[in-house]
C-alpha positions, 0 to 999 in steps of 0.5 A: 088808294088812301087809308080807310078813314076811321076818324072824322076828317075835314075836306078841302075843295079847290076848283074854279068851276063853281058848279063842280065845287058846289056839287062836291061841297054838297056831297061832302056835307050830305054824307056828314063830312066837314068841308070847305071850298074855294074858287082859287088857290090864292083864296085857299092859301089866304084862308089858311093864313087867316086860320080859317082852317088848319092842316091835320098835324095842327094841335088847334081845335079848329077845322082840320083839313085831312084830305084835299081835292084840288083842280090841277088847272086853276087861274093863277096858282095851279092846284099842283103849286097849292098842293106843294104849299100844303104838304107837308103837313098834308100827306101827298096821298091825301091830296086828290088832283082832278083835271079835265085835261088828263089827255095831256098827261102820259098814259102811265101817269093818269092815275097818279100825277106827281105822286098824287092820286088823280081823277079825270073829269067827269068822275063818279062819286064812288071813284072819289069815295074809293080814293079817299077811303070813304064808303058811301053806298047810296050815291051814284051821281057823277061830278 
C-alpha cells in the first residue's frame, strides 16, 4: 500500500481506453486532485519533455506528478517501459499499474507487477483510493 497522502499531489493517468481514461480523470478532479491524462506513453513522455508537468522531485512551481496510474498494455511503448522512464524520480510504489490481462501474470505477482502495485480491470475506485492512500468515502463506482 502507498503512503497516506498528507499534501496535495498530482496524478498522471495513461490509458489508451478513452472511456476509462476520462472516467479516472473525472474521478480525480471530482475529489479535488490535480490530474493529467494521456492516451499513450509517447504522448506522456512528450508532455514531460515539453515541461507540461514535472515529477515530484522537481523544484519548479508547475504541475507536479507524485502518483501515476499506467495501463500495462499500450500501443507502442508499454506502461512498464514508461514507468521505467519516469522512475526515478517517481518512486516505484507510487506507480500503479492497471491491466485487463491479469490472468497472463503468475498468481503470486497479480497484486504487484515488477514491484509496482497492480489493479485488474475492472476495479473499484475504493481499491484505487486504497492503493494511492487517498480516502474518499462517497465513491463506489467501478472503473
